N, C-alpha and C positions, 0 to 999 in steps of 0.2 A: 567621594561621589555621592550625589544626592540619591534618596530612595527612588525617585522617579527615573533617574538614569539607570540605576541598577535593575529596576523592573523592565525597562525597555531593552536593556542589554540581555536580560534573561529571556524575554520574549523573542528577540532576534536570534539568540542562540538556539532556542527550541525550534523555531521555524527553519533555521539552517540545517539542523539535524534531521528534521522531517523531510525537507527537500533533498538532502543528500541521501537519505535512506531510500527515497522513492527513485532517485536517479540510479542508485546501485541496484535496486530491484529490477528496474527496466533493463539496465545494461546486462544483467546476468540472467535474464529470463530466457529459458529454452522452451519454445513452444512445442517442440517435438516430444518433450517429456510429459506434457500436460494434456489432458482431455479438455476440449472446449466446454465451457459452461453452458453454451447454448444448445449443446447436443443432449437430447433426452431419448434414451432408448425406449422401445415399446415395452420391455419388461419393467422398466422404471415406472412408466405410466400405468401399467396394470397393477403394480404394487401400491400405487397411490390411490387407485379407485376403490 
């Protein structure tokens, strides 16, 4: 294989791993176990001020 083909194959493999891990993350996400990141309590805001 030429170096260009090996590089493209490596890039394609890296992208496939990234897409696969994102799909796994979304498929196994349990929203009931996580606090929404858009929620900020009043005590948090007081601590930042």
